[in-house]
Predicted model as a PDB file, atoms N, CA, C, CB and O in Angstrom, pLDDT in the B-factor column:
MODEL        1                                                                  
ATOM      1  N   MET A   1     118.114 145.018  55.413  1.00 51.00           N  
ATOM      2  CA  MET A   1     119.252 144.158  55.658  1.00 51.00           C  
ATOM      3  C   MET A   1     120.529 144.969  55.517  1.00 51.00           C  
ATOM      4  CB  MET A   1     119.253 142.955  54.696  1.00 51.00           C  
ATOM      5  O   MET A   1     120.681 145.740  54.569  1.00 51.00           O  
ATOM      6  N   ALA A   2     121.433 144.796  56.447  1.00 52.00           N  
ATOM      7  CA  ALA A   2     122.715 145.498  56.413  1.00 52.00           C  
ATOM      8  C   ALA A   2     123.642 144.856  55.394  1.00 52.00           C  
ATOM      9  CB  ALA A   2     123.371 145.501  57.804  1.00 52.00           C  
ATOM     10  O   ALA A   2     123.706 143.632  55.282  1.00 52.00           O  
ATOM     11  N   ARG A   3     124.339 145.668  54.674  1.00 55.00           N  
ATOM     12  CA  ARG A   3     125.334 145.193  53.709  1.00 55.00           C  
ATOM     13  C   ARG A   3     126.684 145.097  54.403  1.00 55.00           C  
ATOM     14  CB  ARG A   3     125.416 146.136  52.468  1.00 55.00           C  
ATOM     15  O   ARG A   3     126.968 145.888  55.303  1.00 55.00           O  
ATOM     16  N   PRO A   4     127.522 144.145  54.003  1.00 53.00           N  
ATOM     17  CA  PRO A   4     128.832 144.009  54.646  1.00 53.00           C  
ATOM     18  C   PRO A   4     129.729 145.198  54.349  1.00 53.00           C  
ATOM     19  CB  PRO A   4     129.513 142.726  54.195  1.00 53.00           C  
ATOM     20  O   PRO A   4     129.701 145.737  53.243  1.00 53.00           O  
ATOM     21  N   PRO A   5     130.525 145.609  55.331  1.00 54.00           N  
ATOM     22  CA  PRO A   5     131.494 146.682  55.091  1.00 54.00           C  
ATOM     23  C   PRO A   5     132.521 146.250  54.054  1.00 54.00           C  
ATOM     24  CB  PRO A   5     132.197 147.084  56.401  1.00 54.00           C  
ATOM     25  O   PRO A   5     132.801 145.059  53.913  1.00 54.00           O  
ATOM     26  N   LYS A   6     133.077 147.204  53.336  1.00 56.00           N  
ATOM     27  CA  LYS A   6     134.036 146.876  52.286  1.00 56.00           C  
ATOM     28  C   LYS A   6     135.460 146.739  52.825  1.00 56.00           C  
ATOM     29  CB  LYS A   6     133.997 147.935  51.203  1.00 56.00           C  
ATOM     30  O   LYS A   6     136.252 145.977  52.270  1.00 56.00           O  
ATOM     31  N   LYS A   7     135.797 147.457  53.887  1.00 65.00           N  
ATOM     32  CA  LYS A   7     137.149 147.435  54.437  1.00 65.00           C  
ATOM     33  C   LYS A   7     137.407 146.129  55.181  1.00 65.00           C  
ATOM     34  CB  LYS A   7     137.368 148.633  55.373  1.00 65.00           C  
ATOM     35  O   LYS A   7     136.585 145.698  55.989  1.00 65.00           O  
ATOM     36  N   GLN A   8     138.545 145.502  54.909  1.00 65.00           N  
ATOM     37  CA  GLN A   8     138.921 144.259  55.604  1.00 65.00           C  
ATOM     38  C   GLN A   8     139.601 144.590  56.925  1.00 65.00           C  
ATOM     39  CB  GLN A   8     139.858 143.388  54.720  1.00 65.00           C  
ATOM     40  O   GLN A   8     140.466 145.464  56.981  1.00 65.00           O  
ATOM     41  N   GLU A   9     139.220 143.910  57.961  1.00 81.00           N  
ATOM     42  CA  GLU A   9     139.784 144.115  59.290  1.00 81.00           C  
ATOM     43  C   GLU A   9     140.577 142.895  59.729  1.00 81.00           C  
ATOM     44  CB  GLU A   9     138.679 144.421  60.304  1.00 81.00           C  
ATOM     45  O   GLU A   9     140.428 141.805  59.177  1.00 81.00           O  
ATOM     46  N   LYS A  10     141.428 143.098  60.737  1.00 93.00           N  
ATOM     47  CA  LYS A  10     142.134 141.996  61.383  1.00 93.00           C  
ATOM     48  C   LYS A  10     141.651 141.910  62.819  1.00 93.00           C  
ATOM     49  CB  LYS A  10     143.687 142.189  61.319  1.00 93.00           C  
ATOM     50  O   LYS A  10     141.270 142.913  63.422  1.00 93.00           O  
ATOM     51  N   CYS A  11     141.673 140.709  63.354  1.00 95.00           N  
ATOM     52  CA  CYS A  11     141.210 140.475  64.721  1.00 95.00           C  
ATOM     53  C   CYS A  11     142.136 141.156  65.723  1.00 95.00           C  
ATOM     54  CB  CYS A  11     141.126 138.966  65.012  1.00 95.00           C  
ATOM     55  O   CYS A  11     143.353 140.988  65.651  1.00 95.00           O  
ATOM     56  N   PRO A  12     141.569 141.928  66.664  1.00 94.00           N  
ATOM     57  CA  PRO A  12     142.406 142.572  67.681  1.00 94.00           C  
ATOM     58  C   PRO A  12     142.923 141.581  68.718  1.00 94.00           C  
ATOM     59  CB  PRO A  12     141.626 143.673  68.375  1.00 94.00           C  
ATOM     60  O   PRO A  12     143.843 141.899  69.472  1.00 94.00           O  
ATOM     61  N   LYS A  13     142.345 140.390  68.763  1.00 95.00           N  
ATOM     62  CA  LYS A  13     142.738 139.380  69.751  1.00 95.00           C  
ATOM     63  C   LYS A  13     143.868 138.490  69.237  1.00 95.00           C  
ATOM     64  CB  LYS A  13     141.535 138.519  70.130  1.00 95.00           C  
ATOM     65  O   LYS A  13     144.842 138.251  69.950  1.00 95.00           O  
ATOM     66  N   CYS A  14     143.741 137.991  67.982  1.00 96.00           N  
ATOM     67  CA  CYS A  14     144.745 137.051  67.484  1.00 96.00           C  
ATOM     68  C   CYS A  14     145.398 137.483  66.168  1.00 96.00           C  
ATOM     69  CB  CYS A  14     144.116 135.704  67.303  1.00 96.00           C  
ATOM     70  O   CYS A  14     146.354 136.851  65.719  1.00 96.00           O  
ATOM     71  N   GLY A  15     144.891 138.554  65.548  1.00 95.00           N  
ATOM     72  CA  GLY A  15     145.449 139.021  64.282  1.00 95.00           C  
ATOM     73  C   GLY A  15     144.933 138.269  63.065  1.00 95.00           C  
ATOM     74  O   GLY A  15     145.388 138.513  61.948  1.00 95.00           O  
ATOM     75  N   GLY A  16     143.987 137.357  63.270  1.00 96.00           N  
ATOM     76  CA  GLY A  16     143.431 136.569  62.170  1.00 96.00           C  
ATOM     77  C   GLY A  16     142.551 137.394  61.252  1.00 96.00           C  
ATOM     78  O   GLY A  16     142.237 138.548  61.542  1.00 96.00           O  
ATOM     79  N   LYS A  17     142.161 136.795  60.153  1.00 95.00           N  
ATOM     80  CA  LYS A  17     141.307 137.459  59.176  1.00 95.00           C  
ATOM     81  C   LYS A  17     139.899 137.612  59.740  1.00 95.00           C  
ATOM     82  CB  LYS A  17     141.278 136.671  57.846  1.00 95.00           C  
ATOM     83  O   LYS A  17     139.326 136.667  60.282  1.00 95.00           O  
ATOM     84  N   ALA A  18     139.357 138.811  59.604  1.00 96.00           N  
ATOM     85  CA  ALA A  18     138.012 139.086  60.079  1.00 96.00           C  
ATOM     86  C   ALA A  18     137.057 139.203  58.906  1.00 96.00           C  
ATOM     87  CB  ALA A  18     137.985 140.363  60.921  1.00 96.00           C  
ATOM     88  O   ALA A  18     137.436 139.639  57.819  1.00 96.00           O  
ATOM     89  N   VAL A  19     135.827 138.812  59.137  1.00 96.00           N  
ATOM     90  CA  VAL A  19     134.781 138.964  58.134  1.00 96.00           C  
ATOM     91  C   VAL A  19     133.627 139.739  58.768  1.00 96.00           C  
ATOM     92  CB  VAL A  19     134.302 137.571  57.592  1.00 96.00           C  
ATOM     93  O   VAL A  19     133.420 139.665  59.979  1.00 96.00           O  
ATOM     94  N   PRO A  20     132.876 140.481  57.954  1.00 95.00           N  
ATOM     95  CA  PRO A  20     131.756 141.249  58.501  1.00 95.00           C  
ATOM     96  C   PRO A  20     130.606 140.344  58.939  1.00 95.00           C  
ATOM     97  CB  PRO A  20     131.258 142.255  57.469  1.00 95.00           C  
ATOM     98  O   PRO A  20     130.391 139.270  58.378  1.00 95.00           O  
ATOM     99  N   ILE A  21     129.884 140.794  59.937  1.00 95.00           N  
ATOM    100  CA  ILE A  21     128.675 140.124  60.382  1.00 95.00           C  
ATOM    101  C   ILE A  21     127.509 140.883  59.777  1.00 95.00           C  
ATOM    102  CB  ILE A  21     128.579 140.062  61.951  1.00 95.00           C  
ATOM    103  O   ILE A  21     127.394 142.095  59.959  1.00 95.00           O  
ATOM    104  N   CYS A  22     126.642 140.180  59.060  1.00 95.00           N  
ATOM    105  CA  CYS A  22     125.495 140.798  58.399  1.00 95.00           C  
ATOM    106  C   CYS A  22     124.219 140.397  59.110  1.00 95.00           C  
ATOM    107  CB  CYS A  22     125.432 140.398  56.912  1.00 95.00           C  
ATOM    108  O   CYS A  22     124.011 139.226  59.430  1.00 95.00           O  
ATOM    109  N   TYR A  23     123.372 141.374  59.353  1.00 94.00           N  
ATOM    110  CA  TYR A  23     122.114 141.155  60.066  1.00 94.00           C  
ATOM    111  C   TYR A  23     120.938 141.347  59.118  1.00 94.00           C  
ATOM    112  CB  TYR A  23     121.995 142.111  61.273  1.00 94.00           C  
ATOM    113  O   TYR A  23     121.042 142.030  58.099  1.00 94.00           O  
ATOM    114  N   GLY A  24     119.821 140.729  59.477  1.00 92.00           N  
ATOM    115  CA  GLY A  24     118.610 140.830  58.675  1.00 92.00           C  
ATOM    116  C   GLY A  24     118.387 139.534  57.917  1.00 92.00           C  
ATOM    117  O   GLY A  24     119.218 138.627  57.963  1.00 92.00           O  
ATOM    118  N   TYR A  25     117.262 139.452  57.220  1.00 93.00           N  
ATOM    119  CA  TYR A  25     116.963 138.252  56.445  1.00 93.00           C  
ATOM    120  C   TYR A  25     117.858 138.231  55.214  1.00 93.00           C  
ATOM    121  CB  TYR A  25     115.458 138.200  56.042  1.00 93.00           C  
ATOM    122  O   TYR A  25     117.769 139.136  54.384  1.00 93.00           O  
ATOM    123  N   PRO A  26     118.722 137.219  55.069  1.00 93.00           N  
ATOM    124  CA  PRO A  26     119.705 137.228  53.985  1.00 93.00           C  
ATOM    125  C   PRO A  26     119.133 136.760  52.641  1.00 93.00           C  
ATOM    126  CB  PRO A  26     120.875 136.355  54.361  1.00 93.00           C  
ATOM    127  O   PRO A  26     118.412 135.764  52.580  1.00 93.00           O  
ATOM    128  N   PRO A  27     119.460 137.482  51.574  1.00 95.00           N  
ATOM    129  CA  PRO A  27     119.102 136.981  50.249  1.00 95.00           C  
ATOM    130  C   PRO A  27     119.999 135.792  49.895  1.00 95.00           C  
ATOM    131  CB  PRO A  27     119.228 138.106  49.177  1.00 95.00           C  
ATOM    132  O   PRO A  27     120.984 135.530  50.585  1.00 95.00           O  
ATOM    133  N   VAL A  28     119.671 135.094  48.851  1.00 96.00           N  
ATOM    134  CA  VAL A  28     120.411 133.896  48.440  1.00 96.00           C  
ATOM    135  C   VAL A  28     121.894 134.206  48.231  1.00 96.00           C  
ATOM    136  CB  VAL A  28     119.809 133.313  47.151  1.00 96.00           C  
ATOM    137  O   VAL A  28     122.753 133.415  48.623  1.00 96.00           O  
ATOM    138  N   GLU A  29     122.197 135.347  47.619  1.00 96.00           N  
ATOM    139  CA  GLU A  29     123.595 135.704  47.343  1.00 96.00           C  
ATOM    140  C   GLU A  29     124.402 135.808  48.635  1.00 96.00           C  
ATOM    141  CB  GLU A  29     123.668 137.032  46.572  1.00 96.00           C  
ATOM    142  O   GLU A  29     125.542 135.348  48.701  1.00 96.00           O  
ATOM    143  N   LEU A  30     123.804 136.418  49.663  1.00 96.00           N  
ATOM    144  CA  LEU A  30     124.507 136.577  50.935  1.00 96.00           C  
ATOM    145  C   LEU A  30     124.659 135.232  51.641  1.00 96.00           C  
ATOM    146  CB  LEU A  30     123.762 137.573  51.841  1.00 96.00           C  
ATOM    147  O   LEU A  30     125.663 134.997  52.313  1.00 96.00           O  
ATOM    148  N   MET A  31     123.680 134.354  51.499  1.00 96.00           N  
ATOM    149  CA  MET A  31     123.789 133.017  52.086  1.00 96.00           C  
ATOM    150  C   MET A  31     124.937 132.244  51.431  1.00 96.00           C  
ATOM    151  CB  MET A  31     122.455 132.241  51.928  1.00 96.00           C  
ATOM    152  O   MET A  31     125.639 131.491  52.106  1.00 96.00           O  
ATOM    153  N   LYS A  32     125.128 132.423  50.140  1.00 97.00           N  
ATOM    154  CA  LYS A  32     126.245 131.775  49.442  1.00 97.00           C  
ATOM    155  C   LYS A  32     127.578 132.323  49.923  1.00 97.00           C  
ATOM    156  CB  LYS A  32     126.117 131.965  47.925  1.00 97.00           C  
ATOM    157  O   LYS A  32     128.537 131.567  50.076  1.00 97.00           O  
ATOM    158  N   GLU A  33     127.651 133.636  50.165  1.00 96.00           N  
ATOM    159  CA  GLU A  33     128.881 134.240  50.690  1.00 96.00           C  
ATOM    160  C   GLU A  33     129.179 133.706  52.094  1.00 96.00           C  
ATOM    161  CB  GLU A  33     128.760 135.786  50.716  1.00 96.00           C  
ATOM    162  O   GLU A  33     130.342 133.502  52.444  1.00 96.00           O  
ATOM    163  N   ALA A  34     128.147 133.482  52.891  1.00 97.00           N  
ATOM    164  CA  ALA A  34     128.336 132.922  54.230  1.00 97.00           C  
ATOM    165  C   ALA A  34     128.864 131.490  54.144  1.00 97.00           C  
ATOM    166  CB  ALA A  34     127.013 132.956  55.024  1.00 97.00           C  
ATOM    167  O   ALA A  34     129.720 131.094  54.935  1.00 97.00           O  
ATOM    168  N   GLU A  35     128.356 130.718  53.189  1.00 97.00           N  
ATOM    169  CA  GLU A  35     128.835 129.344  53.008  1.00 97.00           C  
ATOM    170  C   GLU A  35     130.310 129.325  52.604  1.00 97.00           C  
ATOM    171  CB  GLU A  35     127.989 128.618  51.948  1.00 97.00           C  
ATOM    172  O   GLU A  35     131.035 128.397  52.961  1.00 97.00           O  
ATOM    173  N   LYS A  36     130.754 130.331  51.871  1.00 96.00           N  
ATOM    174  CA  LYS A  36     132.162 130.446  51.454  1.00 96.00           C  
ATOM    175  C   LYS A  36     133.046 130.971  52.584  1.00 96.00           C  
ATOM    176  CB  LYS A  36     132.280 131.369  50.235  1.00 96.00           C  
ATOM    177  O   LYS A  36     134.272 130.905  52.494  1.00 96.00           O  
ATOM    178  N   GLY A  37     132.425 131.495  53.654  1.00 95.00           N  
ATOM    179  CA  GLY A  37     133.193 132.047  54.768  1.00 95.00           C  
ATOM    180  C   GLY A  37     133.558 133.502  54.593  1.00 95.00           C  
ATOM    181  O   GLY A  37     134.442 134.001  55.288  1.00 95.00           O  
ATOM    182  N   ASN A  38     132.896 134.201  53.675  1.00 95.00           N  
ATOM    183  CA  ASN A  38     133.201 135.605  53.418  1.00 95.00           C  
ATOM    184  C   ASN A  38     132.428 136.563  54.310  1.00 95.00           C  
ATOM    185  CB  ASN A  38     132.919 135.928  51.987  1.00 95.00           C  
ATOM    186  O   ASN A  38     132.804 137.729  54.430  1.00 95.00           O  
ATOM    187  N   VAL A  39     131.360 136.095  54.935  1.00 96.00           N  
ATOM    188  CA  VAL A  39     130.568 136.865  55.892  1.00 96.00           C  
ATOM    189  C   VAL A  39     130.027 135.904  56.938  1.00 96.00           C  
ATOM    190  CB  VAL A  39     129.407 137.640  55.184  1.00 96.00           C  
ATOM    191  O   VAL A  39     130.028 134.689  56.741  1.00 96.00           O  
ATOM    192  N   VAL A  40     129.565 136.459  58.052  1.00 96.00           N  
ATOM    193  CA  VAL A  40     128.875 135.686  59.081  1.00 96.00           C  
ATOM    194  C   VAL A  40     127.461 136.234  59.155  1.00 96.00           C  
ATOM    195  CB  VAL A  40     129.610 135.769  60.484  1.00 96.00           C  
ATOM    196  O   VAL A  40     127.270 137.450  59.183  1.00 96.00           O  
ATOM    197  N   LEU A  41     126.471 135.358  59.186  1.00 96.00           N  
ATOM    198  CA  LEU A  41     125.089 135.796  59.316  1.00 96.00           C  
ATOM    199  C   LEU A  41     124.773 135.971  60.796  1.00 96.00           C  
ATOM    200  CB  LEU A  41     124.111 134.783  58.650  1.00 96.00           C  
ATOM    201  O   LEU A  41     124.929 135.044  61.592  1.00 96.00           O  
ATOM    202  N   GLY A  42     124.327 137.174  61.154  1.00 94.00           N  
ATOM    203  CA  GLY A  42     124.107 137.503  62.554  1.00 94.00           C  
ATOM    204  C   GLY A  42     122.675 137.346  63.028  1.00 94.00           C  
ATOM    205  O   GLY A  42     122.394 137.559  64.208  1.00 94.00           O  
ATOM    206  N   GLY A  43     121.767 136.979  62.143  1.00 93.00           N  
ATOM    207  CA  GLY A  43     120.378 136.804  62.532  1.00 93.00           C  
ATOM    208  C   GLY A  43     119.521 137.986  62.136  1.00 93.00           C  
ATOM    209  O   GLY A  43     120.017 139.007  61.660  1.00 93.00           O  
ATOM    210  N   CYS A  44     118.231 137.830  62.340  1.00 90.00           N  
ATOM    211  CA  CYS A  44     117.270 138.842  61.899  1.00 90.00           C  
ATOM    212  C   CYS A  44     116.992 139.910  62.951  1.00 90.00           C  
ATOM    213  CB  CYS A  44     115.979 138.179  61.513  1.00 90.00           C  
ATOM    214  O   CYS A  44     116.576 141.018  62.610  1.00 90.00           O  
ATOM    215  N   ILE A  45     117.212 139.598  64.208  1.00 86.00           N  
ATOM    216  CA  ILE A  45     116.920 140.554  65.276  1.00 86.00           C  
ATOM    217  C   ILE A  45     118.203 141.282  65.651  1.00 86.00           C  
ATOM    218  CB  ILE A  45     116.304 139.840  66.518  1.00 86.00           C  
ATOM    219  O   ILE A  45     119.202 140.668  66.026  1.00 86.00           O  
ATOM    220  N   VAL A  46     118.151 142.611  65.541  1.00 84.00           N  
ATOM    221  CA  VAL A  46     119.326 143.435  65.827  1.00 84.00           C  
ATOM    222  C   VAL A  46     119.061 144.215  67.101  1.00 84.00           C  
ATOM    223  CB  VAL A  46     119.655 144.398  64.640  1.00 84.00           C  
ATOM    224  O   VAL A  46     118.027 144.868  67.244  1.00 84.00           O  
ATOM    225  N   GLY A  47     120.011 144.138  68.025  1.00 84.00           N  
ATOM    226  CA  GLY A  47     119.912 144.872  69.277  1.00 84.00           C  
ATOM    227  C   GLY A  47     120.852 146.073  69.263  1.00 84.00           C  
ATOM    228  O   GLY A  47     121.332 146.480  68.204  1.00 84.00           O  
ATOM    229  N   GLY A  48     121.108 146.627  70.415  1.00 82.00           N  
ATOM    230  CA  GLY A  48     121.941 147.819  70.497  1.00 82.00           C  
ATOM    231  C   GLY A  48     123.430 147.553  70.575  1.00 82.00           C  
ATOM    232  O   GLY A  48     124.221 148.471  70.359  1.00 82.00           O  
ATOM    233  N   ASN A  49     123.842 146.327  70.878  1.00 89.00           N  
ATOM    234  CA  ASN A  49     125.268 146.038  71.067  1.00 89.00           C  
ATOM    235  C   ASN A  49     125.763 144.929  70.154  1.00 89.00           C  
ATOM    236  CB  ASN A  49     125.534 145.661  72.505  1.00 89.00           C  
ATOM    237  O   ASN A  49     126.649 144.165  70.539  1.00 89.00           O  
ATOM    238  N   ASP A  50     125.216 144.829  68.969  1.00 94.00           N  
ATOM    239  CA  ASP A  50     125.611 143.752  68.067  1.00 94.00           C  
ATOM    240  C   ASP A  50     126.982 144.028  67.454  1.00 94.00           C  
ATOM    241  CB  ASP A  50     124.564 143.570  66.963  1.00 94.00           C  
ATOM    242  O   ASP A  50     127.260 145.155  67.046  1.00 94.00           O  
ATOM    243  N   PRO A  51     127.843 143.006  67.385  1.00 94.00           N  
ATOM    244  CA  PRO A  51     129.182 143.191  66.824  1.00 94.00           C  
ATOM    245  C   PRO A  51     129.164 143.333  65.306  1.00 94.00           C  
ATOM    246  CB  PRO A  51     130.071 142.028  67.213  1.00 94.00           C  
ATOM    247  O   PRO A  51     128.249 142.863  64.630  1.00 94.00           O  
ATOM    248  N   LYS A  52     130.189 143.989  64.793  1.00 93.00           N  
ATOM    249  CA  LYS A  52     130.313 144.256  63.359  1.00 93.00           C  
ATOM    250  C   LYS A  52     131.226 143.256  62.660  1.00 93.00           C  
ATOM    251  CB  LYS A  52     130.834 145.660  63.136  1.00 93.00           C  
ATOM    252  O   LYS A  52     131.047 142.982  61.473  1.00 93.00           O  
ATOM    253  N   TRP A  53     132.205 142.708  63.384  1.00 95.00           N  
ATOM    254  CA  TRP A  53     133.211 141.814  62.809  1.00 95.00           C  
ATOM    255  C   TRP A  53     133.298 140.505  63.566  1.00 95.00           C  
ATOM    256  CB  TRP A  53     134.569 142.487  62.795  1.00 95.00           C  
ATOM    257  O   TRP A  53     132.994 140.449  64.758  1.00 95.00           O  
ATOM    258  N   SER A  54     133.718 139.434  62.866  1.00 96.00           N  
ATOM    259  CA  SER A  54     133.956 138.125  63.472  1.00 96.00           C  
ATOM    260  C   SER A  54     135.268 137.571  62.926  1.00 96.00           C  
ATOM    261  CB  SER A  54     132.769 137.141  63.186  1.00 96.00           C  
ATOM    262  O   SER A  54     135.515 137.626  61.721  1.00 96.00           O  
ATOM    263  N   CYS A  55     136.105 137.041  63.807  1.00 97.00           N  
ATOM    264  CA  CYS A  55     137.380 136.463  63.395  1.00 97.00           C  
ATOM    265  C   CYS A  55     137.160 135.040  62.891  1.00 97.00           C  
ATOM    266  CB  CYS A  55     138.396 136.478  64.564  1.00 97.00           C  
ATOM    267  O   CYS A  55     136.496 134.239  63.549  1.00 97.00           O  
ATOM    268  N   LYS A  56     137.715 134.732  61.733  1.00 94.00           N  
ATOM    269  CA  LYS A  56     137.586 133.388  61.179  1.00 94.00           C  
ATOM    270  C   LYS A  56     138.426 132.381  61.964  1.00 94.00           C  
ATOM    271  CB  LYS A  56     137.999 133.381  59.707  1.00 94.00           C  
ATOM    272  O   LYS A  56     138.109 131.192  61.985  1.00 94.00           O  
ATOM    273  N   LYS A  57     139.493 132.851  62.609  1.00 96.00           N  
ATOM    274  CA  LYS A  57     140.410 131.958  63.315  1.00 96.00           C  
ATOM    275  C   LYS A  57     139.933 131.637  64.739  1.00 96.00           C  
ATOM    276  CB  LYS A  57     141.798 132.581  63.367  1.00 96.00           C  
ATOM    277  O   LYS A  57     139.799 130.469  65.103  1.00 96.00           O  
ATOM    278  N   CYS A  58     139.679 132.673  65.536  1.00 97.00           N  
ATOM    279  CA  CYS A  58     139.341 132.448  66.951  1.00 97.00           C  
ATOM    280  C   CYS A  58     137.869 132.740  67.280  1.00 97.00           C  
ATOM    281  CB  CYS A  58     140.227 133.311  67.828  1.00 97.00           C  
ATOM    282  O   CYS A  58     137.436 132.517  68.410  1.00 97.00           O  
ATOM    283  N   ARG A  59     137.110 133.228  66.317  1.00 95.00           N  
ATOM    284  CA  ARG A  59     135.680 133.523  66.455  1.00 95.00           C  
ATOM    285  C   ARG A  59     135.373 134.677  67.398  1.00 95.00           C  
ATOM    286  CB  ARG A  59     134.966 132.305  66.933  1.00 95.00           C  
ATOM    287  O   ARG A  59     134.227 134.856  67.812  1.00 95.00           O  
ATOM    288  N   HIS A  60     136.396 135.465  67.740  1.00 97.00           N  
ATOM    289  CA  HIS A  60     136.168 136.668  68.550  1.00 97.00           C  
ATOM    290  C   HIS A  60     135.316 137.636  67.740  1.00 97.00           C  
ATOM    291  CB  HIS A  60     137.524 137.338  68.980  1.00 97.00           C  
ATOM    292  O   HIS A  60     135.517 137.764  66.532  1.00 97.00           O  
ATOM    293  N   GLU A  61     134.366 138.323  68.380  1.00 95.00           N  
ATOM    294  CA  GLU A  61     133.523 139.296  67.716  1.00 95.00           C  
ATOM    295  C   GLU A  61     133.699 140.655  68.376  1.00 95.00           C  
ATOM    296  CB  GLU A  61     132.048 138.858  67.749  1.00 95.00           C  
ATOM    297  O   GLU A  61     133.836 140.740  69.597  1.00 95.00           O  
ATOM    298  N   TRP A  62     133.695 141.726  67.570  1.00 95.00           N  
ATOM    299  CA  TRP A  62     133.914 143.073  68.095  1.00 95.00           C  
ATOM    300  C   TRP A  62     133.318 144.113  67.156  1.00 95.00           C  
ATOM    301  CB  TRP A  62     135.415 143.338  68.301  1.00 95.00           C  
ATOM    302  O   TRP A  62     132.792 143.800  66.088  1.00 95.00           O  
ATOM    303  N   GLY A  63     133.422 145.370  67.601  1.00 92.00           N  
ATOM    304  CA  GLY A  63     132.893 146.484  66.841  1.00 92.00           C  
ATOM    305  C   GLY A  63     131.405 146.641  67.074  1.00 92.00           C  
ATOM    306  O   GLY A  63     130.769 145.796  67.703  1.00 92.00           O  
ATOM    307  N   LYS A  64     130.860 147.727  66.562  1.00 87.00           N  
ATOM    308  CA  LYS A  64     129.423 147.970  66.674  1.00 87.00           C  
ATOM    309  C   LYS A  64     128.847 148.233  65.312  1.00 87.00           C  
ATOM    310  CB  LYS A  64     129.127 149.144  67.612  1.00 87.00           C  
ATOM    311  O   LYS A  64     129.456 148.900  64.476  1.00 87.00           O  
ATOM    312  N   VAL A  65     127.653 147.696  65.098  1.00 80.00           N  
ATOM    313  CA  VAL A  65     126.957 147.892  63.827  1.00 80.00           C  
ATOM    314  C   VAL A  65     126.508 149.324  63.725  1.00 80.00           C  
ATOM    315  CB  VAL A  65     125.757 146.939  63.691  1.00 80.00           C  
ATOM    316  O   VAL A  65     125.897 149.709  62.728  1.00 80.00           O  
TER     317      VAL A  65                                                      
ENDMDL                                                                          
END                                                                             
């Protein structure tokens, strides 16, 4: 399972707060962070073009894992 990046990003589209997208089967702690809005769960299947960040405001996704 990928751990969330530590550096905070801003959305390149709207400037809103971005949160990391985490892939893999999430442990309970990560599910709680997702419920708080601190991360986005990206699912268990990871492909070659999966985004790294998600904007909390406009939901734009960007970057590469």
